[in-house]
VOBA-1610 file (N, C-alpha, C; in pm, whole numbers, padded with zeros to 5 digits, always signed):
BEGIN
Met+03436+17234+15691Met+03506+17261+15826Met+03651+17249+15757Lys+03817+17290+15787Lys+03887+17270+15702Lys+03975+17201+15817Lys+04049+17099+15745Lys+04074+16938+15863Lys+04261+16957+15733Leu+04289+16916+15833Leu+04499+16922+15789Leu+04529+16709+15776Ser+04525+16703+15712Ser+04547+16466+15679Ser+04617+16544+15759Phe+04689+16339+15804Phe+04713+16345+15957Phe+04829+16167+15899Gly+04934+16183+15888Gly+04996+16011+15867Gly+05081+15965+15974Leu+04966+15885+16036Leu+05029+15791+16225Leu+05069+15654+16152Pro+05169+15635+16197Pro+05308+15517+16181Pro+05171+15395+16204Lys+05190+15306+16087Lys+05154+15201+16129Lys+05287+15143+16142Gly+05272+15006+16253Gly+05411+14916+16254Gly+05475+14960+16464Ser+05563+14949+16367Ser+05614+14937+16493Ser+05631+15081+16629Leu+05601+15181+16566Leu+05631+15300+16623Leu+05485+15331+16641Gln+05336+15241+16592Gln+05190+15230+16614Gln+05151+15329+16767Glu+05200+15197+16838Glu+05133+15238+17004Glu+05221+15335+17071Ser+05350+15383+17015Ser+05375+15425+17069Ser+05389+15588+17098Thr+05334+15630+16917Thr+05342+15730+16864Thr+05114+15754+16937Ile+05115+15644+16958Ile+04958+15726+16976Ile+04951+15768+17109Gly+05005+15698+17237Gly+05014+15677+17348Gly+05097+15879+17394Met+05200+15921+17299Met+05255+16031+17263Met+05131+16071+17259Met+05024+16079+17185Met+04979+16183+17151Met+04871+16208+17248Lys+04848+16076+17324Lys+04791+16119+17392Lys+04760+16151+17476Asn+04901+16171+17546Asn+04927+16277+17685Asn+04935+16426+17591Ala+04993+16454+17473Ala+04949+16548+17449Ala+04827+16605+17401Gly+04736+16538+17374Gly+04622+16611+17444Gly+04532+16563+17334Tyr+04514+16441+17271Tyr+04452+16348+17175Tyr+04423+16241+17176Arg+04339+16200+17192Arg+04279+16081+17192Arg+04280+15971+17018Val+04383+15914+17001Val+04335+15818+16888Val+04293+15698+16902Tyr+04167+15633+16845Tyr+04127+15516+16768Tyr+04142+15421+16693Val+04233+15305+16750Val+04263+15242+16545Val+04141+15082+16606Ser+04101+15091+16491Ser+04026+15006+16453Ser+04076+14873+16415Ser+04113+14756+16427Ser+04220+14653+16316Ser+04154+14631+16232Arg+04045+14697+16179Arg+03953+14612+16058Arg+03980+14731+15962Ser+04032+14837+15980Ser+04051+14977+15949Ser+04194+15067+15949Tyr+04204+15109+15798Tyr+04287+15197+15839Tyr+04279+15374+15846Tyr+04205+15417+15845Tyr+04171+15524+15907Tyr+04088+15521+16059Pro+04225+15587+16115Pro+04195+15577+16273Pro+04069+15719+16417Ser+03946+15688+16453Ser+03955+15820+16489Ser+04039+15934+16563Ile+04000+16043+16555Ile+04034+16097+16694Ile+03957+16202+16703Asp+03995+16240+16866Asp+03921+16379+16839Asp+03873+16497+16853Asp+03945+16560+16732Asp+03982+16690+16712Asp+03914+16698+16540Asp+03802+16761+16564Asp+03690+16774+16398Asp+03805+16831+16333Glu+03912+16907+16340Glu+03979+16928+16264Glu+04121+16825+16174Met+04097+16723+16236Met+04205+16676+16209Met+04134+16482+16101Ser+04190+16478+16022Ser+04134+16347+15972Ser+04324+16255+15986Val+04271+16165+16073Val+04444+16004+16006Val+04462+15916+15991Arg+04533+15903+15907Arg+04535+15757+15851Arg+04674+15662+15887Leu+04650+15527+15880Leu+04758+15457+15927Leu+04804+15421+15786Ile+04936+15494+15820Ile+05013+15489+15673Ile+05185+15424+15752Arg+05211+15278+15623Arg+05361+15272+15629Arg+05515+15327+15701Pro+05566+15379+15780Pro+05684+15504+15780Pro+05773+15529+15628Gln+05748+15359+15613Gln+05909+15359+15453Gln+05833+15446+15351Asp+05673+15427+15399Asp+05609+15524+15294Asp+05541+15656+15306Met+05500+15690+15448Met+05484+15838+15433Met+05600+15953+15374Ala+05659+15991+15410Ala+05750+16096+15324Ala+05705+16147+15205Arg+05722+15966+15081Arg+05633+16023+14946Arg+05504+16055+14964Tyr+05343+15987+15032Tyr+05305+16064+15020Tyr+05338+16244+15073Ile+05369+16261+15247Ile+05322+16380+15215Ile+05387+16468+15101Glu+05528+16435+15036Glu+05589+16514+14995Glu+05525+16572+14849Lys+05414+16495+14765Lys+05312+16505+14658Lys+05215+16481+14708Gly+05182+16587+14852Gly+05102+16618+14854Gly+04948+16579+14936Ile+04921+16423+14949Ile+04846+16317+14947Ile+04818+16309+15084Ile+04912+16362+15183Ile+04876+16392+15302Ile+04947+16507+15320Asp+04899+16621+15475Asp+04942+16757+15494Asp+05101+16676+15603Ala+05085+16638+15625Ala+05217+16571+15728Ala+05136+16462+15851Gly+05279+16426+15864Gly+05263+16348+16013Gly+05393+16247+16059Leu+05416+16133+16125Leu+05528+16091+16227Leu+05562+15995+16092Thr+05688+15978+16098Thr+05831+15876+16056Thr+05931+15864+16049Gly+06031+15774+16095Gly+06164+15762+16126Gly+06264+15888+15966Gln+06346+16002+16006Gln+06386+16013+15991Gln+06487+15875+15852Asp+06529+15859+15908Asp+06583+15723+15778Asp+06479+15676+15663Trp+06369+15678+15662Trp+06242+15699+15601Trp+06263+15766+15492Val+06260+15902+15540Val+06319+16014+15424Val+06445+15997+15367Glu+06515+16028+15450Glu+06685+15973+15330Glu+06614+15887+15268Glu+06588+15765+15338Glu+06561+15664+15196Glu+06465+15679+15028Ala+06374+15785+15085Ala+06320+15793+15008Ala+06385+15902+14931Gly+06423+15972+14972Gly+06501+16095+14919Gly+06410+16241+14864Ala+06320+16274+14972Ala+06170+16286+14939Ala+06183+16446+14978Asp+06123+16555+14930Asp+06183+16741+14916Asp+06095+16737+15044Val+06055+16726+15204Val+05974+16786+15309Val+06046+16843+15356Arg+05953+16906+15445Arg+05973+17009+15534Arg+05948+16923+15677Cys+06066+16907+15757Cys+06080+16843+15880Cys+06023+16936+16004Val+05975+16935+16074Val+05876+17075+16187Val+05944+17011+16281Glu+05918+16913+16359Glu+06021+16868+16428Glu+06054+16705+16455Lys+06142+16738+16533Lys+06233+16603+16544Lys+06151+16563+16722Leu+06119+16493+16696Leu+06080+16391+16936Leu+06152+16259+16882Val+06229+16232+17000Val+06330+16136+17029Val+06311+16038+17059Tyr+06135+15912+17007Tyr+06147+15834+17072Tyr+06095+15760+16995Ala+06161+15566+17036Ala+06110+15545+16955Ala+06016+15385+17015Lys+06034+15259+16979Lys+05889+15133+16971Lys+05940+15178+17117Gln+05995+15094+17212Gln+06031+15097+17329Gln+06065+15165+17430Gln+06188+15321+17414Gln+06237+15412+17459Gln+06255+15493+17422Leu+06313+15611+17522Leu+06342+15752+17482Leu+06504+15817+17439Thr+06465+15726+17253Thr+06584+15712+17242Thr+06640+15699+17081Lys+06763+15750+17055Lys+06728+15719+16878Lys+06804+15581+16847Val+06715+15514+16719Val+06752+15424+16715Val+06901+15427+16583Arg+06911+15275+16480Arg+07015+15284+16487Arg+07016+15210+16363Trp+07109+15200+16238Trp+07058+15112+16110Trp+07230+15058+16154Val+07279+14902+16172Val+07410+14882+16213Val+07391+14774+16096Leu+07538+14788+16058Leu+07600+14709+16011Leu+07628+14563+16067Ala+07605+14413+16026Ala+07648+14329+16106Ala+07605+14173+16029Val+07694+14095+16103Val+07780+13932+16097Val+07792+13866+16106Pro+07773+13743+16145Pro+07748+13642+16178Pro+07856+13633+16269Glu+07798+13561+16394Glu+07946+13565+16523Glu+08093+13517+16469Asp+08103+13385+16391Asp+08224+13390+16386Asp+08261+13477+16214Ser+08231+13488+16118Ser+08245+13582+16022Ser+08424+13615+16016Pro+08463+13592+15908Pro+08519+13639+15959Pro+08605+13785+15921Val+08446+13897+15850Val+08488+14027+15856Val+08493+14124+16039Lys+08596+14226+16028Lys+08584+14287+16150Lys+08478+14463+16098Ser+08564+14502+15967Ser+08525+14596+15929Ser+08483+14627+15783Val+08385+14730+15767Val+08361+14791+15640Val+08460+14761+15510Glu+08546+14786+15557Glu+08673+14697+15490Glu+08682+14611+15386Asp+08604+14478+15512Asp+08658+14384+15481Asp+08475+14320+15387Leu+08487+14383+15378Leu+08283+14350+15274Leu+08333+14426+15089Gln+08419+14446+15152Gln+08425+14481+14979Gln+08410+14307+14856Gly+08307+14334+14731Gly+08274+14202+14652Gly+08175+14125+14742Lys+08091+14212+14798Lys+08034+14101+14938Lys+07881+14199+14932Arg+07796+14077+14934Arg+07699+14104+14964Arg+07594+14096+15057Ile+07563+14229+15059Ile+07436+14278+15230Ile+07337+14281+15167Ser+07250+14216+15281Ser+07097+14243+15261Ser+07001+14370+15343Thr+06940+14446+15325Thr+06852+14529+15401Thr+06751+14592+15290Glu+06647+14696+15490Glu+06530+14742+15412Glu+06601+14897+15291Leu+06672+14951+15390Leu+06752+15128+15373Leu+06840+15098+15306Val+06766+15013+15152Val+06872+15031+15024Val+06950+15137+14956Asn+06896+15236+14983Asn+06938+15349+14863Asn+07097+15456+15028Val+07074+15452+15156Val+07123+15483+15286Val+07250+15419+15243Thr+07234+15267+15273Thr+07377+15192+15295Thr+07473+15216+15109Lys+07401+15183+15015Lys+07432+15289+14962Lys+07565+15358+14906Lys+07481+15450+14978Lys+07541+15663+14993Lys+07680+15582+15100Tyr+07636+15486+15221Tyr+07719+15450+15318Tyr+07859+15414+15267Leu+07869+15326+15197Leu+07922+15218+15097Leu+08039+15326+15012Glu+07941+15425+14971Glu+08035+15445+14859Glu+08133+15517+14930Glu+08013+15655+14998Glu+08174+15671+15096Glu+08267+15640+15159Lys+08202+15521+15208Lys+08370+15473+15270Lys+08490+15369+15159Gly+08407+15410+15034Gly+08471+15322+14899Gly+08464+15222+14921Ile+08332+15126+14969Ile+08342+14997+14921Ile+08244+14951+14819His+08283+14901+14739His+08216+14846+14629His+08170+14688+14617Ala+07968+14665+14675Ala+07937+14606+14738Ala+07770+14588+14724Glu+07766+14434+14680Glu+07546+14440+14645Glu+07528+14452+14741Val+07405+14504+14745Val+07288+14554+14852Val+07199+14531+14738Glu+07099+14492+14850Glu+06950+14348+14769Glu+06877+14416+14884Phe+06816+14469+14867Phe+06593+14453+14907Phe+06619+14365+15000Ser+06605+14371+15127Ser+06492+14259+15153Ser+06416+14288+15242His+06308+14147+15185His+06173+14180+15226His+06081+14141+15370Gly+06217+14115+15497Gly+06214+14091+15590Gly+06291+13984+15634Ala+06263+13979+15754Ala+06323+13839+15835Ala+06466+13884+15763Thr+06530+13997+15789Thr+06681+14000+15735Thr+06779+13911+15791Glu+06753+13927+15980Glu+06847+13865+16041Glu+06841+13705+16015Ala+06739+13656+16010Ala+06837+13515+15934Ala+06887+13502+15806Lys+06910+13557+15748Lys+06976+13562+15616Lys+07120+13542+15607Ala+07179+13619+15685Ala+07343+13598+15672Ala+07370+13449+15809Pro+07464+13368+15819Pro+07600+13355+15660Pro+07534+13314+15581Asp+07418+13248+15537Asp+07371+13171+15446Asp+07369+13183+15273Leu+07243+13379+15303Leu+07249+13381+15234Leu+07321+13529+15136Val+07359+13570+15263Val+07450+13764+15263Val+07564+13722+15340Asp+07653+13836+15334Asp+07815+13814+15428Asp+07709+13933+15561Ala+07636+13971+15462Ala+07601+14128+15596Ala+07483+14117+15585Ile+07437+14213+15660Ile+07286+14269+15670Ile+07334+14459+15720Val+07243+14530+15721Val+07204+14680+15786Val+07081+14679+15878Glu+07098+14631+16013Glu+06957+14666+15974Glu+06906+14810+16154Leu+06826+14720+16192Leu+06765+14832+16282Leu+06762+14795+16412Thr+06782+14892+16475Thr+06791+14831+16648Thr+06799+14973+16758Glu+06739+14918+16867Glu+06651+14995+17007Glu+06805+14968+17020Thr+06832+14802+17073Thr+06922+14759+17188Thr+07054+14712+17160Gly+07039+14606+17044Gly+07146+14538+16997Gly+07091+14379+17040Ser+06980+14358+17148Ser+06972+14231+17164Ser+06873+14155+17098Ser+06838+14164+16982Ser+06787+14025+16909Ser+06891+14042+16780Leu+06979+14125+16786Leu+07122+14095+16705Leu+07140+13982+16772Arg+07151+14024+16923Arg+07280+13958+17015Arg+07169+13755+16973Ala+07064+13705+17025Ala+06959+13645+16987Ala+07038+13552+16897Asn+07065+13638+16771Asn+07102+13581+16639Asn+07173+13549+16589Lys+07279+13611+16713Lys+07467+13573+16628Lys+07500+13616+16572Leu+07426+13740+16528Leu+07515+13850+16462Leu+07563+13972+16595Arg+07671+13986+16448Arg+07807+14086+16573Arg+07790+14243+16473Ile+07755+14312+16590Ile+07748+14444+16509Ile+07856+14537+16507Ile+07883+14557+16313Ile+08038+14610+16314Ile+08043+14789+16329Glu+07967+14797+16199Glu+08000+14932+16278Glu+07816+14995+16268Thr+07814+15171+16276Thr+07654+15186+16301Thr+07717+15305+16105Val+07524+15301+16069Val+07526+15304+15934Val+07491+15447+15896Thr+07362+15453+16014Thr+07287+15627+16040Thr+07229+15572+16114Glu+07198+15667+16289Glu+07111+15702+16333Glu+06976+15745+16306Ser+06892+15757+16345Ser+06742+15817+16361Ser+06671+15874+16481Ala+06524+15980+16423Ala+06433+16018+16560Ala+06327+15992+16499Thr+06240+15983+16553Thr+06129+15987+16475Thr+06120+16207+16477Val+06095+16211+16323Val+06107+16295+16269Val+05854+16374+16245Phe+05856+16447+16253Phe+05698+16574+16248Phe+05757+16604+16063Ile+05703+16584+16023Ile+05725+16628+15862Ile+05586+16661+15809Thr+05608+16768+15677Thr+05466+16835+15627Thr+05527+16859+15496Asn+05463+16865+15395Asn+05494+16911+15202Asn+05522+17116+15216His+05524+17135+15130His+05610+17265+15163His+05453+17335+15047Lys+05370+17287+15040Lys+05251+17327+14979Lys+05206+17324+15079Ser+05102+17276+15206Ser+05084+17237+15352Ser+05102+17340+15483Trp+05267+17377+15386Trp+05323+17450+15510Trp+05227+17621+15460Glu+05279+17636+15356Glu+05191+17765+15294Glu+05098+17806+15327Asp+05051+17702+15369Asp+04887+17776+15377Asp+04892+17828+15550Pro+04800+17919+15552Pro+04798+17943+15713Pro+04750+17906+15768Trp+04630+17857+15723Trp+04638+17776+15859Trp+04603+17644+15913Lys+04705+17594+15796Lys+04729+17450+15813Lys+04903+17457+15850Arg+04912+17541+15816Arg+05072+17576+15930Arg+05071+17627+15964Gln+04968+17708+16065Gln+04984+17711+16251Gln+04879+17581+16329Lys+04844+17524+16268Lys+04802+17355+16323Lys+04877+17297+16358Ile+05001+17363+16305Ile+05089+17130+16225Ile+05225+17281+16377Glu+05234+17336+16335Glu+05334+17421+16477Glu+05268+17358+16604Asn+05088+17431+16562Asn+05025+17339+16761Asn+05068+17257+16790Leu+05011+17154+16702Leu+05075+17020+16679Leu+05229+17014+16716Ala+05318+17045+16647Ala+05444+17055+16712Ala+05482+17051+16918Ile+05386+17216+16891Ile+05454+17242+17052Ile+05341+17080+17159Leu+05289+17072+17120Leu+05218+16999+17204Leu+05254+16816+17207Phe+05346+16792+17098Phe+05403+16667+16993Phe+05565+16677+17145His+05606+16798+17122His+05707+16815+17196His+05709+16829+17372Gly+05678+16873+17354Gly+05583+16910+17450Gly+05580+16731+17600Ala+05488+16693+17473Ala+05513+16522+17551Ala+05579+16431+17567Ile+05703+16423+17486Ile+05788+16378+17405Ile+05839+16417+17574Ile+05890+16556+17596Ile+05969+16588+17777Ile+05883+16559+17892Ala+05777+16540+17914Ala+05701+16491+17983Ala+05811+16379+18061Arg+05730+16277+17947Arg+05810+16139+17970Arg+05898+16097+18089Asp+06019+16199+18092Asp+06080+16163+18181Asp+06123+16239+18280Lys+05994+16318+18327Lys+05988+16444+18454Lys+05898+16367+18512Val+05876+16465+18625Val+05766+16425+18718Val+05742+16580+18762Gly+05629+16584+18813Gly+05614+16675+18949Gly+05664+16646+19049Leu+05710+16774+19136Leu+05737+16750+19261Leu+05683+16794+19434Lys+05541+16857+19523Lys+05542+16910+19640Lys+05577+16873+19724Met+05571+16986+19775Met+05604+16929+19937Met+05624+17092+20034Asn+05621+17040+20204Asn+05576+17206+20256Asn+05734+17156+20340Ile+05769+17262+20332Ile+05924+17276+20464Ile+05922+17399+20632Ser+05975+17361+20670Ser+05929+17483+20840Ser+06031+17556+20743Asn+05959+17720+20830Asn+06104+17822+20749Asn+06230+17838+20759Glu+06321+17756+20873Glu+06427+17690+20958Glu+06432+17612+20812Gly+06364+17515+20749Gly+06426+17395+20604Gly+06498+17402+20511Leu+06429+17579+20509Leu+06432+17625+20394Leu+06554+17617+20291Asp+06642+17679+20309Asp+06764+17732+20279Asp+06857+17586+20303Ala+06878+17490+20389Ala+06864+17302+20331Ala+06784+17241+20236Leu+06643+17209+20219Leu+06606+17168+20133Leu+06629+17224+19953Leu+06656+17389+19949Leu+06696+17432+19780Leu+06796+17364+19780Glu+06955+17295+19824Glu+07040+17227+19760Glu+06997+17185+19726Lys+06905+17109+19808Lys+06897+16920+19782Lys+06821+16901+19621Leu+06726+17033+19554Leu+06634+17053+19496Leu+06688+17077+19360Pro+06713+16981+19256Pro+06773+17001+19115Pro+06642+17068+19073Ala+06604+17171+18982Ala+06527+17190+18909Ala+06490+17251+18785Leu+06410+17151+18679Leu+06404+17222+18503Leu+06432+17391+18539Arg+06335+17514+18622Arg+06411+17608+18561Arg+06367+17610+18762Thr+06434+17705+18826Thr+06387+17770+18951Thr+06239+17672+19002Pro+06285+17645+19147Pro+06164+17634+19271Pro+05998+17716+19306Thr+05934+17668+19224Thr+05807+17735+19264Thr+05818+17787+19419Ile+05783+17892+19593Ile+05850+17799+19596Ile+05654+17992+19737Ser+05576+17931+19750Ser+05446+17946+19800Ser+05478+18006+19967Gln+05435+18087+20034Gln+05435+18073+20154Gln+05326+18059+20185Leu+05309+17993+20299Leu+05168+17904+20344Leu+05180+17964+20451Ser+05036+17944+20537Ser+04957+18097+20582Ser+05043+18062+20729Gly+04972+18191+20783Gly+05059+18215+20919Gly+05193+18176+20924Asn+05265+18228+20866Asn+05382+18208+20875Asn+05459+18073+20902Ala+05395+17971+20807Ala+05431+17822+20888Ala+05473+17726+20815Gly+05524+17857+20719Gly+05675+17809+20637Gly+05634+17770+20495Tyr+05692+17751+20384Tyr+05673+17702+20264Tyr+05643+17613+20207Ala+05584+17625+20093Ala+05546+17478+20010Ala+05611+17550+19832Ile+05641+17405+19804Ile+05745+17451+19653Ile+05709+17327+19590Glu+05698+17386+19488Glu+05628+17294+19388Glu+05818+17313+19267Thr+05815+17224+19211Thr+05922+17144+19053Thr+05898+16988+19013Ile+05982+17058+18905Ile+05947+16978+18804Ile+06138+16907+18735Leu+06103+16785+18737Leu+06240+16752+18813Leu+06281+16576+18741Asp+06366+16511+18649Asp+06398+16354+18633Asp+06331+16292+18705Glu+06313+16247+18657Glu+06203+16092+18724Glu+06307+16012+18769Ser+06394+16019+18674Ser+06532+15921+18769Ser+06644+15956+18957Val+06583+16093+18904Val+06619+16125+19018Val+06522+16121+19148Val+06472+16113+19137Val+06340+16119+19231Val+06410+16074+19301Arg+06351+15905+19309Arg+06399+15734+19412Arg+06483+15788+19506Asn+06623+15826+19478Asn+06776+15901+19561Asn+06725+16025+19615Ile+06696+16124+19573Ile+06623+16260+19582Ile+06491+16305+19762Ile+06389+16196+19715Ile+06319+16220+19815Ile+06319+16143+20005Pro+06437+16088+19928Pro+06471+16037+20101Pro+06558+16148+20199Glu+06628+16231+20079Glu+06727+16310+20124Glu+06632+16445+20141Leu+06500+16431+20117Leu+06451+16620+20132Leu+06317+16585+20248Lys+06378+16393+20305Lys+06294+16360+20449Lys+06362+16375+20540Arg+06505+16370+20485Arg+06574+16418+20599Arg+06647+16575+20651Val+06571+16601+20586Val+06610+16797+20544Val+06492+16850+20579Gly+06396+16751+20667Gly+06249+16808+20726Gly+06149+16799+20600Ala+06141+16827+20492Ala+06066+16791+20366Ala+05890+16702+20420Glu+05753+16750+20414Glu+05730+16724+20498Glu+05533+16751+20344Gly+05457+16640+20273Gly+05326+16588+20238Gly+05429+16614+20113Ile+05518+16519+20036Ile+05563+16510+19983Ile+05445+16432+19865Ile+05439+16489+19770Ile+05388+16445+19690Ile+05432+16463+19487Glu+05463+16331+19435Glu+05497+16341+19291Glu+05433+16233+19283Tyr+05400+16348+19100Tyr+05273+16332+19057Tyr+05308+16294+18941Pro+05235+16264+18768Pro+05302+16236+18603Pro+05277+16353+18602Leu+05351+16415+18467Leu+05330+16466+18374Leu+05254+16455+18212Asn+05239+16520+18184Asn+05140+16487+18035Asn+05207+16539+17942Lys+05285+16690+17934Lys+05282+16781+17857Lys+05415+16829+18026Val+05559+16878+17912Val+05634+17028+17958Val+05649+17119+17852Ile+05590+17218+17801Ile+05635+17369+17764Ile+05778+17375+17749Leu+05816+17444+17726Leu+05971+17508+17763Leu+05954+17669+17736
//
């Protein structure tokens, strides 16, 4: 049987990726003692790989496809194909940022003030390129971890990954500038992409992954409305597309079904009730395929 080898990012993205894949229709089971998770798809084999290493293994064809950060693809300088950009991170549906940060009491106010200074980061190559574009000559050293603890005693500044900035603030660090933004990307190598079977499998995964990401901040909504209340209800009802309207038996009114952003539901349900909606049901979604 043909198989697609798939790289699952180990570490901070691991749990959110497993959750995303579950909504896409794939159940992945990870043992604490194994780097080879099981998956309920006989056409796939899965391996846990650090996001920092993912692009290199895929570029070399050791793994057919996988999920990692765009930042690590750029850091590796890997020649891979980006099949789909999937905006999700460890905590929320958002891009993450690599930021230049200094201690709160540092005299450094901008990147220009780092001329001749020392910077610590895991993202060495991207940071060097950023400084070069700014015309700044600074020493950039690789950090093996605990980067936030290295300023000010060991280095003048750091470049660190953040979603909310809360960890930096907790360590009394001040953000100067954003070096780069990153999102999770689904990548493959050129040889796997040229294989018709693997390409179709990868494209299928991309469609389902994308649908699972879209669905994470949306819900379905069902309700009934009288004939007289239909127009007033439709004025209140935003929709991903136009809502589905079905006539109830006996000309008793209409059944309405739609998809909308979860963030607006709590405000719109009372309004729908006020214009006569009945039997309002909110339900979660696994995938939304546009």
